[in-house]
C-alpha positions in Angstrom: 9.7 -9.4 11.8 7.7 -6.2 11.3 10.2 -4.7 8.8 10.6 -8.0 7.0 6.8 -8.2 6.6 6.6 -4.6 5.3 9.4 -5.2 2.8 7.8 -8.5 1.6 4.4 -6.9 1.2 5.6 -3.8 -0.5 7.8 -5.8 -2.9 4.9 -7.9 -3.9 2.6 -4.9 -4.4 5.2 -3.0 -6.4 6.0 -6.0 -8.6 2.3 -6.7 -9.2 1.4 -3.1 -9.9 4.5 -2.0 -11.9 5.7 -5.3 -13.3 6.4 -4.0 -16.9 8.3 -0.9 -15.7 10.3 -2.8 -13.0 11.4 -5.8 -15.0 14.0 -3.7 -16.8 15.6 -2.9 -13.4 14.9 -5.9 -11.2 15.7 -9.1 -13.1 16.7 -11.0 -9.9 14.2 -12.5 -7.5 15.3 -10.0 -4.8 13.6 -6.6 -4.5 15.0 -5.2 -1.3 18.4 -5.7 0.4 18.4 -7.7 3.6 19.5 -4.7 5.7 17.2 -1.9 6.8 17.5 1.4 8.8 14.9 2.8 11.2 15.0 6.2 12.8 12.8 8.8 14.3 12.2 12.4 13.1 11.4 14.0 16.4 8.7 16.7 16.2 9.2 17.3 12.4 5.9 17.4 10.5 5.1 14.8 7.8 5.4 17.6 5.2 8.9 18.5 6.4 10.0 14.8 6.2 8.5 14.4 2.8 10.3 17.5 1.5 13.6 16.4 3.0 13.3 12.9 1.3 12.3 14.5 -2.0 15.4 16.7 -2.0 17.8 13.8 -1.6 19.8 13.3 -4.7 19.0 16.7 -6.2 21.5 19.3 -7.2 20.3 21.6 -4.4 21.0 18.9 -1.8 24.5 18.3 -3.3 25.3 22.0 -3.1 24.2 22.3 0.5 26.2 19.2 1.5 29.3 20.6 -0.3 28.9 23.9 1.6 28.7 22.2 4.9 31.9 20.2 4.2 33.9 23.4 3.6 
C-alpha cells in the first residue's frame, strides 16, 4: 500500500507540475508501471547513491559494464 500511495502521489504531482512537458510522452492515463522494486543500499551515503543513479545510462556506465563482462 505504501508504494502504491507513493506512486499515485508522485504521478499526480508530476502531471500537475509538468503537464505541458509530459503530455508528449504520457498520453495514456497510466504514469507508472504496476510493478516496483525495493532495495537497500547498506552503509552507502546519499551522495554515493545519487551519483550511482545519475551515472546509469551514461557512456561511462556502459564502458564499465562492458569491461566487467569481458
